[in-house]
C-alpha positions as YAML, in Angstrom:
chain: A
units: angstrom
residues:
- id: 1
  name: LYS
  ca: [94.00, 107.86, 103.66]
- id: 2
  name: PRO
  ca: [94.27, 111.23, 102.25]
- id: 3
  name: GLU
  ca: [97.30, 112.08, 104.45]
- id: 4
  name: GLN
  ca: [99.24, 109.10, 103.14]
- id: 5
  name: GLN
  ca: [98.41, 110.09, 99.49]
- id: 6
  name: GLN
  ca: [99.60, 113.75, 100.28]
- id: 7
  name: PHE
  ca: [102.90, 112.52, 101.77]
- id: 8
  name: PHE
  ca: [103.72, 110.01, 99.19]
- id: 9
  name: PHE
  ca: [102.59, 111.91, 96.28]
- id: 10
  name: ASN
  ca: [104.73, 114.84, 97.22]
- id: 11
  name: LEU
  ca: [107.63, 112.54, 97.36]
- id: 12
  name: VAL
  ca: [106.97, 111.48, 93.72]
- id: 13
  name: LEU
  ca: [106.67, 115.03, 92.52]
- id: 14
  name: ARG
  ca: [110.05, 115.74, 94.19]
- id: 15
  name: GLY
  ca: [111.66, 113.10, 92.30]
- id: 16
  name: ILE
  ca: [111.93, 110.37, 94.86]
- id: 17
  name: ARG
  ca: [112.11, 106.73, 93.43]
- id: 18
  name: PHE
  ca: [110.10, 103.88, 94.69]
- id: 19
  name: GLY
  ca: [111.01, 100.15, 94.06]
- id: 20
  name: ASN
  ca: [109.04, 97.18, 95.23]
- id: 21
  name: ALA
  ca: [109.51, 94.11, 97.22]
- id: 22
  name: PHE
  ca: [106.43, 92.28, 96.56]
- id: 23
  name: SER
  ca: [106.83, 88.76, 95.22]
- id: 24
  name: GLU
  ca: [108.63, 85.78, 96.57]
- id: 25
  name: LYS
  ca: [110.57, 83.03, 94.84]
- id: 26
  name: HIS
  ca: [109.73, 79.90, 96.69]
- id: 27
  name: SER
  ca: [105.97, 80.34, 97.71]
- id: 28
  name: LYS
  ca: [103.12, 78.00, 96.59]
- id: 29
  name: THR
  ca: [101.57, 80.48, 94.18]
- id: 30
  name: VAL
  ca: [102.46, 84.12, 93.51]
- id: 31
  name: ALA
  ca: [99.91, 85.30, 95.88]
- id: 32
  name: ASP
  ca: [101.02, 83.17, 98.93]
- id: 33
  name: LEU
  ca: [103.34, 85.26, 101.07]
- id: 34
  name: THR
  ca: [105.57, 84.23, 103.91]
- id: 35
  name: THR
  ca: [107.01, 87.71, 104.83]
- id: 36
  name: THR
  ca: [105.28, 88.76, 108.07]
- id: 37
  name: LEU
  ca: [104.10, 91.88, 109.64]
- id: 38
  name: ARG
  ca: [103.74, 92.11, 113.42]
- id: 39
  name: LYS
  ca: [103.15, 94.78, 116.08]
- id: 40
  name: THR
  ca: [105.41, 95.79, 118.44]
- id: 41
  name: GLU
  ca: [105.60, 98.08, 121.39]
- id: 42
  name: HIS
  ca: [107.27, 100.66, 119.10]
- id: 43
  name: GLY
  ca: [105.10, 99.94, 116.03]
- id: 44
  name: TYR
  ca: [105.36, 97.38, 113.55]
- id: 45
  name: GLU
  ca: [108.17, 95.09, 112.43]
- id: 46
  name: ILE
  ca: [108.60, 93.09, 109.06]
- id: 47
  name: ASN
  ca: [110.58, 89.84, 108.45]
- id: 48
  name: GLY
  ca: [110.97, 87.84, 105.39]
- id: 49
  name: LYS
  ca: [112.76, 87.37, 101.85]
- id: 50
  name: LYS
  ca: [111.74, 88.99, 98.53]
- id: 51
  name: PHE
  ca: [112.71, 88.26, 95.06]
- id: 52
  name: PHE
  ca: [111.94, 90.02, 91.79]
- id: 53
  name: ALA
  ca: [112.27, 93.18, 93.56]
- id: 54
  name: THR
  ca: [112.40, 95.32, 90.60]
- id: 55
  name: GLY
  ca: [113.90, 98.79, 91.30]
- id: 56
  name: ALA
  ca: [114.72, 98.20, 94.99]
- id: 57
  name: LEU
  ca: [118.39, 98.70, 94.46]
- id: 58
  name: LEU
  ca: [118.01, 102.11, 92.59]
- id: 59
  name: ALA
  ca: [114.97, 103.33, 94.81]
- id: 60
  name: HIS
  ca: [114.82, 105.78, 97.96]
- id: 61
  name: TRP
  ca: [111.63, 103.98, 99.20]
- id: 62
  name: ILE
  ca: [110.77, 100.35, 99.02]
- id: 63
  name: PRO
  ca: [107.10, 99.19, 99.25]
- id: 64
  name: ILE
  ca: [106.88, 95.94, 100.88]
- id: 65
  name: VAL
  ca: [104.10, 93.47, 100.79]
- id: 66
  name: ALA
  ca: [103.71, 91.52, 104.11]
- id: 67
  name: VAL
  ca: [100.86, 89.43, 105.93]
- id: 68
  name: ASN
  ca: [99.50, 90.13, 109.34]
- id: 69
  name: GLU
  ca: [98.74, 87.54, 111.85]
- id: 70
  name: LEU
  ca: [95.39, 87.11, 109.82]
- id: 71
  name: GLY
  ca: [96.95, 86.65, 106.53]
- id: 72
  name: GLN
  ca: [96.08, 89.84, 105.22]
- id: 73
  name: PRO
  ca: [98.47, 91.68, 103.00]
- id: 74
  name: TYR
  ca: [99.73, 95.13, 103.80]
- id: 75
  name: ALA
  ca: [102.08, 97.31, 101.76]
- id: 76
  name: ALA
  ca: [104.49, 98.81, 104.10]
- id: 77
  name: LEU
  ca: [106.59, 101.66, 102.44]
- id: 78
  name: VAL
  ca: [110.26, 102.12, 104.26]
- id: 79
  name: PRO
  ca: [112.99, 104.27, 103.28]
- id: 80
  name: ARG
  ca: [115.93, 102.12, 101.62]
- id: 81
  name: GLU
  ca: [118.28, 102.93, 104.39]
- id: 82
  name: THR
  ca: [116.07, 101.46, 106.88]
- id: 83
  name: SER
  ca: [117.87, 99.19, 109.47]
- id: 84
  name: GLY
  ca: [117.36, 95.52, 108.65]
- id: 85
  name: VAL
  ca: [116.90, 95.96, 104.91]
- id: 86
  name: ASN
  ca: [119.53, 94.15, 102.64]
- id: 87
  name: ILE
  ca: [119.31, 94.51, 98.96]
- id: 88
  name: ILE
  ca: [121.25, 91.99, 97.05]
- id: 89
  name: ASN
  ca: [122.20, 92.61, 93.40]
- id: 90
  name: ASP
  ca: [121.61, 89.01, 92.36]
- id: 91
  name: TRP
  ca: [119.12, 89.31, 89.33]
- id: 92
  name: SER
  ca: [120.47, 87.12, 86.68]
- id: 93
  name: GLY
  ca: [117.45, 86.93, 84.15]
- id: 94
  name: PHE
  ca: [118.54, 87.01, 80.68]
- id: 95
  name: GLY
  ca: [116.23, 89.82, 80.08]
- id: 96
  name: GLN
  ca: [115.25, 93.11, 81.88]
- id: 97
  name: ARG
  ca: [118.84, 93.09, 82.96]
- id: 98
  name: THR
  ca: [119.03, 96.74, 84.38]
- id: 99
  name: THR
  ca: [115.96, 96.27, 86.35]
- id: 100
  name: ALA
  ca: [118.01, 94.86, 89.30]
- id: 101
  name: SER
  ca: [114.98, 92.49, 90.11]
- id: 102
  name: GLY
  ca: [116.92, 90.33, 92.89]
- id: 103
  name: THR
  ca: [116.78, 89.73, 96.46]
- id: 104
  name: VAL
  ca: [115.67, 91.82, 99.34]
- id: 105
  name: GLU
  ca: [116.26, 90.53, 102.87]
- id: 106
  name: LEU
  ca: [114.24, 91.83, 105.56]
- id: 107
  name: ASN
  ca: [115.47, 91.30, 109.19]
- id: 108
  name: GLN
  ca: [113.28, 92.89, 112.12]
- id: 109
  name: VAL
  ca: [112.73, 95.84, 109.74]
- id: 110
  name: PRO
  ca: [111.02, 98.78, 111.81]
- id: 111
  name: VAL
  ca: [107.70, 100.37, 109.99]
- id: 112
  name: ARG
  ca: [105.86, 103.46, 111.20]
- id: 113
  name: GLU
  ca: [101.92, 102.74, 111.39]
- id: 114
  name: GLU
  ca: [101.39, 105.68, 109.14]
- id: 115
  name: TYR
  ca: [103.36, 104.20, 106.43]
- id: 116
  name: LEU
  ca: [101.15, 100.94, 106.27]
- id: 117
  name: VAL
  ca: [98.75, 100.48, 103.49]
- id: 118
  name: PRO
  ca: [95.96, 97.62, 103.95]
- id: 119
  name: ILE
  ca: [96.18, 96.60, 100.14]
- id: 120
  name: TYR
  ca: [93.80, 93.55, 100.81]
- id: 121
  name: GLN
  ca: [90.88, 95.86, 100.93]
- id: 122
  name: ALA
  ca: [91.35, 96.65, 97.55]
- id: 123
  name: PHE
  ca: [89.97, 93.09, 96.56]
- id: 124
  name: GLU
  ca: [87.35, 92.65, 99.24]
- id: 125
  name: ARG
  ca: [85.00, 94.87, 96.92]
- id: 126
  name: PRO
  ca: [85.07, 95.32, 93.17]
- id: 127
  name: THR
  ca: [87.96, 97.97, 92.49]
- id: 128
  name: PRO
  ca: [90.10, 98.66, 89.40]
- id: 129
  name: ALA
  ca: [93.23, 97.83, 91.39]
- id: 130
  name: GLY
  ca: [93.97, 94.53, 89.52]
- id: 131
  name: ALA
  ca: [93.34, 96.13, 86.14]
- id: 132
  name: ILE
  ca: [95.79, 99.14, 86.82]
- id: 133
  name: SER
  ca: [98.48, 96.59, 87.90]
- id: 134
  name: GLN
  ca: [97.95, 94.60, 84.75]
- id: 135
  name: PHE
  ca: [97.63, 97.76, 82.45]
- id: 136
  name: ILE
  ca: [101.16, 98.63, 83.52]
- id: 137
  name: GLN
  ca: [102.64, 95.18, 82.40]
- id: 138
  name: ALA
  ca: [100.79, 95.36, 78.90]
- id: 139
  name: ALA
  ca: [101.93, 98.91, 78.27]
- id: 140
  name: VAL
  ca: [105.94, 98.02, 78.94]
- id: 141
  name: ASP
  ca: [105.24, 94.93, 76.58]
- id: 142
  name: ALA
  ca: [103.69, 97.61, 73.74]
- id: 143
  name: GLY
  ca: [106.78, 99.80, 74.46]
- id: 144
  name: ILE
  ca: [109.16, 96.92, 73.76]
- id: 145
  name: ALA
  ca: [107.04, 95.99, 70.62]
- id: 146
  name: ARG
  ca: [107.45, 99.41, 69.41]
- id: 147
  name: GLY
  ca: [110.98, 99.84, 69.99]
- id: 148
  name: ALA
  ca: [111.93, 96.52, 68.20]
- id: 149
  name: ILE
  ca: [109.73, 97.41, 65.22]
- id: 150
  name: GLU
  ca: [111.65, 100.92, 64.90]
- id: 151
  name: GLU
  ca: [115.09, 99.12, 65.27]
- id: 152
  name: THR
  ca: [114.07, 96.78, 62.41]
- id: 153
  name: ILE
  ca: [113.00, 99.42, 60.18]
- id: 154
  name: GLN
  ca: [116.25, 101.38, 60.64]
- id: 155
  name: TYR
  ca: [118.44, 98.47, 60.41]
- id: 156
  name: VAL
  ca: [116.62, 97.21, 57.10]
- id: 157
  name: LYS
  ca: [117.00, 100.82, 55.79]
- id: 158
  name: ASN
  ca: [120.71, 101.31, 56.55]
- id: 159
  name: HIS
  ca: [122.27, 97.90, 56.79]
- id: 160
  name: SER
  ca: [120.41, 95.10, 55.31]
- id: 161
  name: ARG
  ca: [121.22, 93.68, 51.95]
- id: 162
  name: ALA
  ca: [118.81, 92.85, 49.33]
- id: 163
  name: TRP
  ca: [118.38, 89.13, 48.70]
- id: 164
  name: ILE
  ca: [120.18, 87.47, 45.86]
- id: 165
  name: ASP
  ca: [116.84, 86.19, 44.28]
- id: 166
  name: SER
  ca: [115.08, 89.51, 44.51]
- id: 167
  name: GLY
  ca: [116.70, 91.34, 41.74]
- id: 168
  name: LEU
  ca: [116.37, 94.51, 43.88]
- id: 169
  name: GLU
  ca: [119.10, 97.13, 44.91]
- id: 170
  name: LYS
  ca: [117.85, 97.90, 48.45]
- id: 171
  name: ALA
  ca: [116.50, 95.40, 51.13]
- id: 172
  name: SER
  ca: [113.71, 98.29, 51.92]
- id: 173
  name: ASP
  ca: [112.37, 97.46, 48.42]
- id: 174
  name: ASP
  ca: [111.66, 93.73, 49.04]
- id: 175
  name: PRO
  ca: [107.95, 93.30, 48.93]
- id: 176
  name: TYR
  ca: [107.90, 90.34, 51.46]
- id: 177
  name: THR
  ca: [109.88, 92.62, 53.82]
- id: 178
  name: ILE
  ca: [107.33, 95.46, 53.24]
- id: 179
  name: ALA
  ca: [104.74, 93.24, 53.88]
- id: 180
  name: ASN
  ca: [106.12, 91.97, 57.22]
- id: 181
  name: ILE
  ca: [106.64, 95.36, 58.45]
- id: 182
  name: GLY
  ca: [103.12, 96.57, 57.47]
- id: 183
  name: ASP
  ca: [101.81, 93.54, 59.40]
- id: 184
  name: LEU
  ca: [104.01, 94.25, 62.44]
- id: 185
  name: LYS
  ca: [102.67, 97.88, 62.40]
- id: 186
  name: ILE
  ca: [99.16, 96.81, 62.02]
- id: 187
  name: LYS
  ca: [99.45, 94.14, 64.95]
- id: 188
  name: LEU
  ca: [101.07, 96.85, 67.14]
- id: 189
  name: ARG
  ca: [98.30, 99.63, 66.36]
- id: 190
  name: ALA
  ca: [95.54, 97.15, 67.30]
- id: 191
  name: ALA
  ca: [97.32, 96.33, 70.56]
- id: 192
  name: GLU
  ca: [97.88, 99.91, 71.47]
- id: 193
  name: ALA
  ca: [94.13, 100.71, 70.44]
- id: 194
  name: VAL
  ca: [92.69, 98.06, 72.75]
- id: 195
  name: LEU
  ca: [95.29, 99.33, 75.48]
- id: 196
  name: ASP
  ca: [93.86, 102.76, 75.05]
- id: 197
  name: LEU
  ca: [90.33, 101.42, 75.47]
- id: 198
  name: ALA
  ca: [91.53, 99.63, 78.74]
- id: 199
  name: GLY
  ca: [92.90, 102.77, 79.82]
- id: 200
  name: ASP
  ca: [89.61, 104.56, 79.33]
- id: 201
  name: ALA
  ca: [87.63, 101.70, 81.04]
- id: 202
  name: ILE
  ca: [89.97, 102.13, 84.20]
- id: 203
  name: ASP
  ca: [89.38, 105.82, 84.19]
- id: 204
  name: GLN
  ca: [85.71, 104.95, 84.27]
- id: 205
  name: ALA
  ca: [85.82, 102.35, 86.84]
- id: 206
  name: ILE
  ca: [87.77, 104.84, 88.92]
- id: 207
  name: ALA
  ca: [85.17, 107.43, 88.69]
- id: 208
  name: ASP
  ca: [82.32, 105.14, 89.05]
- id: 209
  name: THR
  ca: [83.36, 101.90, 90.77]
- id: 210
  name: THR
  ca: [80.63, 99.53, 90.10]
- id: 211
  name: GLU
  ca: [81.20, 95.84, 89.43]
- id: 212
  name: GLU
  ca: [80.23, 96.14, 85.71]
- id: 213
  name: HIS
  ca: [82.90, 99.08, 85.12]
- id: 214
  name: VAL
  ca: [85.63, 96.97, 86.98]
- id: 215
  name: ASN
  ca: [84.70, 93.70, 84.97]
- id: 216
  name: GLN
  ca: [85.02, 95.82, 81.67]
- id: 217
  name: ALA
  ca: [88.21, 97.28, 82.98]
- id: 218
  name: THR
  ca: [89.50, 93.93, 83.86]
- id: 219
  name: LEU
  ca: [88.44, 92.29, 80.46]
- id: 220
  name: LEU
  ca: [89.77, 94.99, 78.27]
- id: 221
  name: VAL
  ca: [93.25, 94.82, 80.21]
- id: 222
  name: ALA
  ca: [93.24, 91.09, 79.72]
- id: 223
  name: GLU
  ca: [92.70, 91.67, 76.04]
- id: 224
  name: ALA
  ca: [95.37, 94.24, 75.79]
- id: 225
  name: LYS
  ca: [97.90, 91.98, 77.64]
- id: 226
  name: VAL
  ca: [97.07, 89.10, 74.99]
- id: 227
  name: LEU
  ca: [97.77, 91.59, 72.14]
- id: 228
  name: THR
  ca: [100.71, 93.22, 73.63]
- id: 229
  name: THR
  ca: [102.44, 89.90, 74.56]
- id: 230
  name: GLU
  ca: [102.05, 88.58, 71.05]
- id: 231
  name: ILE
  ca: [103.21, 91.61, 69.35]
- id: 232
  name: ALA
  ca: [106.28, 92.16, 71.42]
- id: 233
  name: ILE
  ca: [107.45, 88.58, 70.95]
- id: 234
  name: LEU
  ca: [106.52, 88.56, 67.42]
- id: 235
  name: ALA
  ca: [108.28, 91.91, 66.71]
- id: 236
  name: ALA
  ca: [111.28, 90.94, 68.78]
- id: 237
  name: ASN
  ca: [111.75, 87.74, 66.48]
- id: 238
  name: LYS
  ca: [110.87, 89.27, 63.12]
- id: 239
  name: LEU
  ca: [113.81, 92.02, 63.92]
- id: 240
  name: PHE
  ca: [116.16, 89.41, 63.14]
- id: 241
  name: GLU
  ca: [114.48, 87.54, 60.44]
- id: 242
  name: LEU
  ca: [113.98, 90.76, 58.35]
- id: 243
  name: SER
  ca: [117.33, 92.54, 59.23]
- id: 244
  name: GLY
  ca: [119.62, 89.51, 58.40]
- id: 245
  name: THR
  ca: [122.40, 87.44, 60.12]
- id: 246
  name: ARG
  ca: [124.81, 90.45, 60.79]
- id: 247
  name: SER
  ca: [121.93, 91.94, 63.28]
- id: 248
  name: THR
  ca: [122.70, 88.91, 65.74]
- id: 249
  name: LEU
  ca: [126.28, 90.39, 66.25]
- id: 250
  name: SER
  ca: [126.54, 90.80, 70.10]
- id: 251
  name: GLU
  ca: [127.96, 94.47, 69.71]
- id: 252
  name: LEU
  ca: [124.61, 95.45, 68.26]
- id: 253
  name: ASN
  ca: [122.69, 94.32, 71.29]
- id: 254
  name: LEU
  ca: [119.54, 94.13, 69.42]
- id: 255
  name: ASP
  ca: [118.98, 90.67, 71.21]
- id: 256
  name: ARG
  ca: [117.85, 92.93, 74.19]
- id: 257
  name: HIS
  ca: [114.44, 93.33, 72.65]
- id: 258
  name: TRP
  ca: [113.73, 89.76, 72.41]
- id: 259
  name: ARG
  ca: [115.27, 89.09, 75.89]
- id: 260
  name: ASN
  ca: [113.28, 91.84, 77.34]
- id: 261
  name: ALA
  ca: [109.97, 90.60, 75.75]
- id: 262
  name: ARG
  ca: [110.33, 86.98, 76.49]
- id: 263
  name: THR
  ca: [111.30, 87.85, 80.33]
- id: 264
  name: HIS
  ca: [108.68, 90.63, 80.87]
- id: 265
  name: THR
  ca: [105.79, 88.64, 78.96]
- id: 266
  name: LEU
  ca: [106.28, 86.04, 81.89]
- id: 267
  name: HIS
  ca: [105.19, 88.26, 84.51]
- id: 268
  name: ASP
  ca: [101.97, 86.46, 84.34]
- id: 269
  name: PRO
  ca: [100.71, 83.82, 82.12]
- id: 270
  name: VAL
  ca: [99.01, 85.16, 79.21]
- id: 271
  name: ARG
  ca: [97.20, 81.85, 78.44]
- id: 272
  name: TRP
  ca: [95.05, 82.60, 81.48]
- id: 273
  name: LYS
  ca: [94.00, 86.06, 79.87]
- id: 274
  name: TYR
  ca: [92.31, 84.09, 77.23]
- id: 275
  name: HIS
  ca: [90.49, 81.94, 79.96]
- id: 276
  name: ILE
  ca: [89.36, 84.99, 81.95]
- id: 277
  name: VAL
  ca: [87.87, 86.72, 78.72]
- id: 278
  name: GLY
  ca: [86.33, 83.50, 77.24]
- id: 279
  name: ASN
  ca: [84.98, 82.35, 80.66]
- id: 280
  name: TYR
  ca: [83.26, 85.66, 81.10]
- id: 281
  name: TYR
  ca: [81.60, 85.67, 77.62]
- id: 282
  name: LEU
  ca: [80.60, 82.22, 77.54]
- id: 283
  name: ASN
  ca: [79.76, 81.15, 81.24]
- id: 284
  name: GLY
  ca: [79.24, 84.61, 82.72]
- id: 285
  name: VAL
  ca: [81.92, 83.80, 85.21]
- id: 286
  name: GLN
  ca: [83.29, 87.10, 86.85]
- id: 287
  name: PRO
  ca: [87.02, 87.84, 86.44]
- id: 288
  name: PRO
  ca: [89.12, 87.07, 89.44]
- id: 289
  name: ARG
  ca: [90.08, 89.77, 92.01]
- id: 290
  name: HIS
  ca: [93.68, 90.28, 92.44]
- id: 291
  name: ALA
  ca: [96.83, 91.91, 91.13]
- id: 292
  name: TRP
  ca: [97.40, 89.53, 88.26]
- id: 293
  name: SER
  ca: [94.08, 89.72, 86.54]
...
């Protein structure tokens, strides 16, 4: 609703931080939710337990996804200090360590009606909602890849030693290392180029929301997700291969790139992105409508 947009956009412009409490750890699939939203005489109430609640610990407001008695998901936005909200800093993933992606317990959390968004409506018809959600994930992976490549270049230039059989004075003159850096840069540029195309397609789908435009946005984002996943993991691996054994020392913390890439790219299985793209072009099957496609 326009009044909701005005209210929450103004909060963002004032620097107010939003986390999330969307996913659950023990449901049958990522889309099956047990957190409930029910109407009370004073408004609405949420009960449930969330995990992977990235940013909730550090947020001023927490969007919570819960289902009503019809099984329809709503996003309920509540201030972090709302009674019944219990944030537990128990994220133990080896990557994304400072995202605080742990548990949020919700016990009779009151919600005002004007803070409810019927997000199920976003997938009842063609909309770019899913593509936007996935675009964010792909962009994060591209950023991890870029950071890993830059760290590799700096380490090779300033710290790595030339290999004994190369006859060279500097590791940065090693032709195999040079070729590997070139390969990484080319793959990153390709991934970012498709990511840019996906962003343009999303803009077009927002401006003119037809099934064709939404499909193209979804497909391009899926392609970008494949490429950014592959370059993020490759770049994080190559960092150590090209930099040498000393780059594995814990005090350098260079392993954060691999840990972050390996963890974040698991957000949704990239093998299914190949399936979405291939099934569309081979069999004319429309991409699924949900936040993970």
